[in-house]
Each structure stands twice: as structure tokens, then as C-alpha cells.
C-alpha positions as CSV (number, residue, x, y, z in Angstrom):
1,M,-58.6,-51.2,-60.7
2,N,-55.4,-50.4,-63.1
3,G,-54.1,-52.9,-65.0
4,L,-55.5,-55.2,-68.1
5,P,-58.3,-53.5,-70.2
6,D,-61.8,-55.0,-69.8
7,E,-61.5,-57.4,-73.0
8,A,-58.4,-59.0,-71.5
9,R,-60.0,-59.7,-68.4
10,V,-63.2,-61.2,-69.6
11,A,-60.7,-63.4,-71.7
12,R,-58.8,-64.3,-68.9
13,A,-62.1,-65.1,-66.5
14,T,-62.9,-67.4,-69.7
15,L,-60.0,-69.4,-69.8
16,L,-60.5,-70.0,-65.9
17,R,-63.5,-70.9,-66.7
18,V,-62.7,-73.4,-69.5
19,S,-58.9,-74.9,-68.3
20,E,-57.9,-76.2,-64.8
21,A,-55.4,-75.1,-62.9
22,A,-51.7,-75.8,-63.6
23,T,-52.4,-78.3,-66.7
24,P,-50.1,-78.2,-69.7
25,L,-52.1,-75.5,-71.3
26,L,-49.9,-73.0,-69.5
27,H,-47.3,-73.6,-72.4
28,H,-49.6,-72.6,-74.8
29,V,-50.7,-69.6,-72.8
30,R,-47.2,-68.6,-72.1
31,A,-46.5,-69.0,-76.1
32,H,-49.4,-67.1,-77.6
33,G,-51.4,-65.5,-75.0
34,V,-54.8,-66.0,-73.6
35,E,-56.7,-64.5,-76.6
36,A,-54.9,-66.4,-78.9
37,T,-55.5,-69.9,-77.0
38,L,-59.0,-69.3,-76.5
39,A,-59.4,-68.9,-79.9
40,D,-57.5,-72.0,-80.9
41,I,-59.4,-74.3,-78.7
42,R,-62.4,-72.8,-80.5
43,A,-61.0,-73.5,-83.7
44,G,-60.1,-76.9,-82.9
45,A,-56.5,-76.7,-83.4
46,P,-54.4,-79.4,-81.6
47,I,-52.2,-78.0,-78.5
48,S,-49.5,-80.4,-77.1
49,G,-50.7,-82.7,-73.8
50,V,-54.2,-81.2,-74.3
51,D,-57.6,-82.3,-74.8
52,V,-58.9,-79.9,-77.0
53,V,-62.2,-81.4,-77.4
54,A,-63.2,-81.5,-74.0
55,L,-61.9,-77.5,-73.7
56,K,-64.1,-76.8,-76.8
57,T,-67.0,-78.2,-75.2
58,R,-66.5,-76.2,-71.9
59,L,-65.8,-73.1,-74.0
60,A,-69.1,-73.4,-75.6
61,E,-70.6,-72.8,-72.4
62,A,-67.9,-70.3,-71.1
63,D,-69.0,-66.4,-70.6
64,G,-66.3,-64.5,-68.8
65,A,-68.3,-61.2,-68.4
66,R,-70.8,-63.3,-66.8
67,D,-68.2,-65.1,-64.8
68,L,-67.3,-61.3,-63.3
69,E,-70.8,-60.2,-62.7
70,Q,-71.3,-62.9,-60.4
71,A,-68.2,-62.3,-58.7
72,A,-69.2,-58.7,-58.2
73,A,-72.3,-60.0,-56.7
74,V,-70.6,-61.4,-53.8
75,G,-68.1,-58.5,-53.8
76,A,-65.3,-60.4,-55.6
77,R,-63.2,-59.3,-58.4
78,L,-60.7,-61.1,-61.0
79,V,-57.1,-59.8,-60.1
80,C,-54.7,-60.9,-62.8
81,P,-50.9,-60.7,-63.8
82,G,-50.3,-57.0,-65.0
83,D,-52.7,-55.5,-62.2
84,D,-51.4,-53.3,-59.4
85,E,-52.7,-55.6,-57.0
86,W,-51.1,-58.7,-58.7
87,P,-48.6,-60.0,-55.7
88,G,-45.4,-60.5,-57.6
89,L,-44.9,-64.0,-55.2
90,L,-47.3,-65.5,-57.6
91,D,-45.0,-64.9,-60.4
92,D,-42.7,-67.6,-59.0
93,L,-45.2,-70.3,-60.2
94,D,-43.6,-70.5,-63.2
95,R,-40.5,-72.2,-61.6
96,I,-42.3,-75.2,-61.1
97,D,-44.6,-74.7,-64.2
98,A,-47.7,-74.4,-62.5
99,D,-48.4,-70.5,-63.5
100,C,-51.5,-68.7,-62.0
101,F,-53.4,-66.9,-64.7
102,G,-55.6,-64.9,-62.2
103,L,-57.3,-65.1,-58.9
104,W,-61.1,-64.0,-57.6
105,V,-60.3,-62.3,-54.7
106,R,-63.1,-61.5,-52.1
107,G,-62.8,-58.6,-49.6
108,S,-61.8,-55.0,-49.5
109,E,-57.9,-55.3,-48.9
110,R,-55.5,-55.3,-51.5
111,L,-54.0,-58.5,-52.4
112,D,-50.6,-57.4,-52.7
113,D,-50.2,-55.9,-49.5
114,V,-52.2,-58.0,-47.6
115,V,-49.8,-60.9,-48.3
116,A,-46.5,-58.8,-48.5
117,R,-45.5,-60.3,-44.9
118,S,-47.2,-63.6,-44.8
119,V,-46.8,-67.1,-43.3
120,A,-49.0,-70.2,-44.3
121,I,-50.1,-72.6,-41.6
122,V,-51.7,-75.8,-43.0
123,G,-52.0,-79.2,-41.3
124,T,-54.4,-82.1,-40.7
125,R,-58.1,-81.7,-40.8
126,T,-58.4,-83.9,-37.9
127,P,-55.9,-82.8,-35.3
128,T,-55.4,-83.5,-31.6
129,A,-55.7,-80.9,-28.8
130,Y,-51.9,-80.2,-29.2
131,G,-52.5,-79.2,-32.9
132,E,-55.5,-76.8,-32.4
133,H,-53.8,-75.2,-29.7
134,V,-50.1,-74.5,-31.3
135,A,-51.9,-73.6,-34.6
136,G,-53.9,-71.0,-32.4
137,E,-51.0,-69.9,-30.7
138,F,-48.7,-69.6,-33.6
139,A,-51.6,-68.1,-35.8
140,A,-52.3,-65.6,-33.0
141,G,-48.8,-64.9,-32.5
142,L,-48.1,-63.8,-35.7
143,A,-51.1,-61.7,-36.2
144,D,-49.5,-59.8,-32.7
145,R,-46.3,-59.0,-34.6
146,G,-47.9,-58.2,-38.0
147,W,-48.1,-60.9,-40.3
148,T,-50.9,-62.2,-42.4
149,V,-51.6,-65.8,-41.9
150,V,-52.5,-67.7,-44.9
151,S,-54.3,-71.1,-44.9
152,G,-57.1,-73.5,-47.1
153,L,-60.3,-73.0,-44.6
154,A,-60.5,-76.8,-44.0
155,Y,-61.8,-78.3,-40.9
156,G,-59.0,-78.8,-38.2
157,I,-55.5,-77.3,-38.1
158,D,-56.7,-74.8,-40.9
159,G,-60.0,-73.5,-39.2
160,A,-57.8,-73.2,-35.8
161,A,-55.6,-71.0,-37.8
162,H,-58.0,-68.5,-39.2
163,R,-60.1,-67.9,-36.0
164,A,-57.2,-67.4,-33.8
165,V,-55.9,-64.7,-36.3
166,L,-59.5,-63.3,-36.4
167,S,-59.9,-63.5,-32.7
168,A,-56.2,-61.7,-32.6
169,G,-57.6,-58.9,-35.0
170,G,-55.0,-59.5,-37.5
171,S,-55.3,-60.1,-41.2
172,T,-56.0,-63.9,-42.6
173,V,-56.1,-65.3,-46.2
174,G,-58.5,-68.6,-46.9
175,V,-57.5,-70.1,-50.1
176,L,-60.5,-71.9,-51.7
177,A,-60.6,-75.1,-53.7
178,C,-64.0,-73.9,-55.2
179,G,-65.7,-71.3,-56.6
180,I,-65.4,-67.8,-54.9
181,D,-69.0,-67.8,-53.8
182,V,-69.3,-71.5,-53.2
183,V,-68.5,-72.2,-49.2
184,Y,-67.0,-75.4,-48.7
185,P,-67.1,-77.1,-46.1
186,L,-70.8,-76.0,-45.0
187,G,-69.8,-75.7,-41.3
188,H,-67.1,-72.8,-42.1
189,R,-70.1,-70.3,-43.2
190,S,-70.1,-68.0,-40.6
191,L,-66.0,-68.1,-40.9
192,V,-65.9,-67.6,-45.0
193,G,-68.3,-64.5,-44.4
194,R,-65.9,-63.2,-41.2
195,I,-62.7,-63.4,-43.5
196,A,-64.3,-61.6,-46.2
197,E,-65.1,-59.0,-43.9
198,E,-61.9,-58.6,-41.9
199,G,-59.4,-60.4,-44.5
200,L,-59.8,-61.9,-47.9
201,I,-60.8,-65.2,-49.9
202,V,-59.3,-66.4,-52.8
203,S,-59.6,-68.9,-55.3
204,E,-58.4,-70.0,-59.2
205,Y,-61.9,-71.6,-59.8
206,P,-64.6,-69.3,-61.4
207,P,-68.0,-68.8,-59.6
208,G,-70.1,-71.8,-58.9
209,A,-67.4,-74.4,-59.0
210,A,-67.7,-77.3,-57.0
211,P,-64.6,-78.4,-54.3
212,Q,-63.0,-81.6,-56.1
213,R,-61.0,-83.6,-54.8
214,H,-57.7,-83.0,-57.1
215,R,-58.2,-79.4,-56.9
216,F,-57.2,-79.0,-53.2
217,L,-54.0,-80.6,-53.8
218,V,-53.4,-78.1,-57.0
219,R,-54.8,-75.0,-54.8
220,N,-52.0,-75.8,-52.1
221,R,-49.5,-74.0,-54.5
222,I,-51.1,-71.1,-54.4
223,I,-51.0,-71.1,-50.2
224,A,-47.3,-71.8,-50.8
225,A,-46.6,-68.8,-53.5
226,L,-48.4,-66.4,-51.7
227,T,-46.4,-66.7,-48.5
228,L,-43.0,-66.5,-47.2
229,G,-43.0,-69.5,-45.9
230,T,-45.1,-72.6,-44.7
231,V,-45.6,-73.9,-41.0
232,M,-47.0,-77.3,-40.8
233,V,-48.4,-77.9,-37.5
234,E,-49.9,-81.5,-37.4
235,A,-49.9,-83.9,-40.3
236,A,-50.6,-87.7,-40.7
237,R,-48.0,-89.2,-43.2
238,R,-50.4,-89.2,-46.2
239,S,-51.8,-85.6,-45.2
240,G,-52.3,-83.0,-48.4
241,A,-50.5,-80.5,-46.1
242,R,-47.3,-82.2,-47.1
243,S,-48.1,-81.3,-50.5
244,T,-48.0,-77.6,-49.3
245,L,-45.1,-77.9,-48.1
246,N,-43.4,-79.3,-50.8
247,H,-44.3,-76.6,-53.0
248,A,-42.7,-74.1,-50.7
249,R,-39.7,-76.0,-50.6
250,D,-39.8,-76.0,-54.9
251,L,-40.9,-71.8,-54.8
252,L,-37.6,-71.5,-52.5
253,R,-39.9,-70.3,-49.4
254,Q,-39.1,-71.4,-46.1
255,T,-40.5,-74.7,-45.1
256,M,-41.3,-75.3,-41.3
257,V,-42.2,-78.1,-39.3
258,V,-43.9,-78.4,-35.7
259,P,-42.5,-81.6,-34.0
260,G,-45.1,-83.6,-32.0
261,P,-45.0,-86.9,-30.0
262,V,-43.3,-89.6,-31.8
263,T,-46.2,-91.9,-30.6
264,S,-48.9,-89.6,-32.4
265,A,-49.7,-90.9,-36.1
266,M,-50.9,-87.2,-36.3
267,S,-47.5,-86.2,-36.3
268,D,-46.0,-88.8,-38.4
269,G,-46.2,-86.7,-41.6
270,C,-44.3,-83.8,-40.0
271,H,-41.2,-86.2,-38.6
272,V,-41.1,-87.5,-42.4
273,A,-40.9,-84.5,-43.6
274,L,-38.3,-83.1,-41.3
275,R,-36.1,-86.2,-42.6
276,E,-37.2,-85.8,-46.8
277,V,-37.9,-81.9,-47.2
278,I,-34.2,-80.5,-47.7
279,G,-34.1,-77.5,-45.8
280,S,-37.2,-77.7,-43.3
281,V,-36.5,-76.5,-39.8
282,V,-38.1,-77.5,-36.4
283,V,-39.8,-74.4,-35.1
284,T,-41.6,-74.6,-31.5
285,R,-42.5,-70.6,-31.0
286,V,-43.6,-68.0,-32.9
287,D,-40.2,-65.9,-32.8
288,E,-38.6,-68.8,-34.3
289,V,-40.9,-68.3,-37.5
290,V,-40.5,-64.7,-37.7
291,E,-36.7,-65.6,-37.8
292,Q,-37.4,-67.7,-40.7
293,C,-39.3,-65.5,-43.0
294,G,-38.6,-62.0,-41.2
295,H,-35.9,-59.2,-42.4
296,L,-32.4,-59.7,-41.3
297,G,-31.9,-59.1,-37.8
298,E,-35.5,-60.5,-37.0
299,L,-34.2,-63.1,-34.6
300,A,-35.8,-65.4,-32.1
301,D,-34.7,-64.8,-28.8
302,P,-32.7,-67.9,-27.3
303,L,-34.4,-70.1,-24.8
304,S,-33.2,-70.8,-21.2
305,G,-34.1,-72.6,-18.3
306,P,-35.2,-70.8,-15.0
307,L,-32.3,-68.4,-13.5
308,R,-30.7,-70.1,-10.8
309,P,-28.1,-68.8,-8.3
310,R,-25.5,-70.8,-9.7
311,D,-26.1,-68.9,-12.9
312,R,-25.0,-65.8,-11.5
313,L,-21.4,-67.0,-11.2
314,G,-18.6,-66.2,-13.4
315,P,-16.3,-68.8,-14.5
316,L,-13.6,-68.0,-11.3
317,V,-16.2,-67.4,-8.8
318,R,-17.9,-70.9,-10.0
319,R,-14.3,-72.9,-9.4
320,V,-14.3,-70.9,-5.9
321,F,-17.7,-72.5,-5.2
322,D,-16.8,-75.8,-6.5
323,A,-14.0,-75.7,-4.4
324,V,-15.4,-75.2,-1.2
325,P,-16.2,-78.4,1.1
326,V,-19.7,-79.5,1.7
327,M,-19.7,-80.4,5.3
328,R,-16.2,-79.8,6.8
329,A,-15.1,-76.0,7.2
330,A,-12.1,-75.3,5.8
331,P,-9.8,-72.0,5.6
332,A,-9.8,-69.7,2.4
333,E,-6.1,-70.7,1.9
334,R,-7.0,-74.2,1.7
335,I,-10.0,-73.4,-0.9
336,A,-7.6,-71.5,-2.9
337,V,-5.3,-74.2,-3.2
338,T,-8.1,-76.4,-4.5
339,A,-9.4,-74.3,-6.9
340,C,-6.2,-73.1,-8.4
341,V,-6.6,-69.3,-7.3
342,S,-4.8,-66.8,-5.7
343,A,-5.8,-65.4,-2.5
344,E,-6.8,-62.1,-4.0
345,V,-9.3,-63.9,-5.9
346,V,-10.5,-66.6,-3.2
347,E,-11.5,-63.8,-0.9
348,P,-13.8,-62.0,-3.0
349,S,-15.0,-65.1,-4.5
350,L,-16.2,-66.4,-0.9
351,A,-17.5,-62.7,0.0
352,A,-19.9,-62.8,-3.2
353,L,-20.8,-66.6,-2.8
354,R,-21.9,-65.7,0.7
355,A,-24.2,-62.7,-0.5
356,L,-26.1,-65.2,-2.6
357,G,-26.5,-67.6,0.4
358,L,-24.8,-70.5,-1.3
359,V,-21.8,-70.8,1.4
360,E,-21.3,-70.0,5.5
361,Q,-18.4,-68.7,7.4
362,L,-17.7,-70.5,10.6
363,P,-14.4,-70.0,12.8
364,E,-12.7,-72.8,11.5
365,G,-13.6,-71.5,7.9
366,W,-15.9,-71.9,5.0
367,R,-18.2,-74.3,3.7
368,M,-21.4,-74.6,1.9
369,S,-24.6,-73.6,3.2
370,R,-27.8,-75.8,2.8
371,A,-28.8,-73.8,0.1
372,G,-25.1,-74.2,-1.7
373,R,-25.7,-77.9,-0.9
374,D,-29.1,-78.2,-2.6
375,E,-27.3,-75.9,-5.8
376,R,-24.5,-78.2,-6.2
377,H,-26.3,-80.9,-6.4
378,S,-28.9,-80.0,-8.9
379,D,-28.8,-80.2,-12.8
380,A,-28.6,-76.9,-13.4
381,R,-26.1,-75.2,-15.7
382,P,-25.2,-71.9,-16.3
383,D,-26.7,-70.3,-19.6
384,R,-25.2,-67.2,-19.5
385,P,-22.3,-65.5,-17.1
386,L,-23.9,-62.5,-15.4
387,P,-23.0,-60.2,-12.7
388,L,-19.6,-61.6,-11.2
389,D,-17.3,-62.2,-14.5
390,W,-15.4,-59.6,-13.4
391,L,-13.9,-62.0,-11.1
């Protein structure tokens, strides 16, 4: 791995063992560097906003070289700023005063390559069948289009997204709130193993670090920063997934929300986010996610209802159709007057309508067929004019 010399990497590993992520210590590190910061902690020098005594106690037990060896034992490495593999996306964390000083990475793929085209899918740990289905559909669809899906390896929406990607043969990244060698939750042991083999597992926390409540919220900023956008699929009002969406907003990433039933408490957080997270957009299918996060020109196809015969009519033919009597036949001249079109328009229009089965010709003139009457009374509206626009 090109980048930091061994001594600097050991110092980074030591810092990650000593300090919790995204604390005021980062300001001192920015100003003085990692090695000088460790020296100041060792000496007990005052650092603004930091409990130096507590950090000094941790430092006395820390051994960065040992952590690197423990990580290597499970096939992991420490990727730091300055390494070729370091994703530039993570540098944006300084915008929100939440810098990342290094990530433990488990898996054979390069982190920067894997997340270059990535989307986060997050949501509740207790989803409904609807939420699990949508998360799986989105994740598999993104995988099919060559996108990496990043999530937090929790139960519920996270797990559904990871599993769908693996089933689709795609790439996924699991971001832990514990050590890279710690499996949490235990029920995801096999899932963690598969992701480590086929994707990547990452964490800021040193080997052996236990999951703690506050670490999950801190971890969420990494999920947001590693991706081009975050999709919140299903979340209650107080869901931790909301913090990931907020981080994405603050990092100027795309923020996307899947709506749910207004009667579902599990979608309440999504609906609140749509009102409160500035810039959030509704997404209902994979193409819309790609449109938000992809390159210029990757647009979602417009949705339309089923194509009906009436949808094939150009504006003038449609006007003639509306002027045709429903029951009592009328001559073409009378239909032309009603439609306010010329005889040169009405004759070919009626011929086209008859070819579509919408009108019928009787000795006394023209009237709507049964299919035409059904079409006229339907709620169908044309989405686009098709082959008869020349009239």
C-alpha cells in the first residue's frame, strides 16, 4: 500500500485507539499532526475541549502496531489519508467538523474504486414487509446497474439491502460501529463473512472495540460520506437513519426518501424528512436514484399508465373522435362542424378511428362503436401523441 510510512501508520492506528471519532481533538490534530498530538497527550499538555487525562490513560494501554497485526489476522488493513486507496469523498467530512483519520478495511477490493459510484440505503431495524421489499428491490437494481450499495449491517433495512446486492452479484460495503474483527449483530455473522469475501467491511474503531450506542450515530457520517447519495427507505420518527440523511445533506450529497403509507408509523420518519430535510426528493424506483446520483444524462424514463387506443390519437383526430355521436349516426359534414375542422381533416380522421375500432360507419353516417363508447367514458388521458400527429 503506497502512502504513509510505517511509523505514521502506527501513529494513526494509535490515535484511533486513543480517541473516539469526531471529537474536538480533531482540531488539535489538524493544527499539529498526529504524532505531535500523541506526544501532547502523553505529556498531559492541555488541549482545548478535550479530557487529556482520560486520553492519557487510554494512550498508556494503546499499541498501534499490535492493532495493525490484529487487523491483518482477519484480513484487514488500515487505510489513511495520503494512501492511494483513500477515497477523496471522505475528505468532505472536514466541512462538518467530523474528519476521519483512518478506516480499517476488510476485503480484497480497493476502497476508493468500490465507492466511486455508490449509494447508501438506510432505514429501520424493524421494517414492514413493504420496507424490506423496497430495500431489496432498490439494492438489487443498483447492483445490476453497476452501483455499490453502502449500509450499516444492522438488522432490517440494512440487512435486506446487503443481502439483495450479494444475491445480484454486486458490490456492497458494510460500515461497522465496532471493531473490524467484531461481529455485530451476532445474527449477521454469515452476512459479515460474505461481505468481507465479496465486498468490503469498514470501521473507524480499532480491533476488539465493542459497539456502543453513540458510535452508531457517529458511524452514520461515514456511510453518508462514502456515497454520492443516501436513500432512506423506511424509518420511524426517531430512527437513527435520519442522522445519516442529515449528514448527507450537510455533505452536499443527494438525499432521497421512499414514501410509505401515511398510516404507517414505520414511514413517519420518511415523511417528516421530506418536509424538513431541505433538498430531499421522493424516489419510488431505482432509475430515479440513478438520475439523482449518476452522471449527466442518466435520466429515469417517464412513467405512464397502460397505453390505450385513445392515447394513439393526435390532437386533431382526438377532436374529431370527441365530436362523433355516441348512438345516433351523423354524416361526416356534421361531425366536421361539431369538431371545427375542415372536410380535408375529418375524412382521414374518421378512417383512422375506424381502423382503431373506435367508430363505425352506417348508411346514415358515423357513430362510436362499443369500444369507442367504452374509451370515451374511461378515465384514460393521453401521455404522449403517437402515430397520428400528422393530421
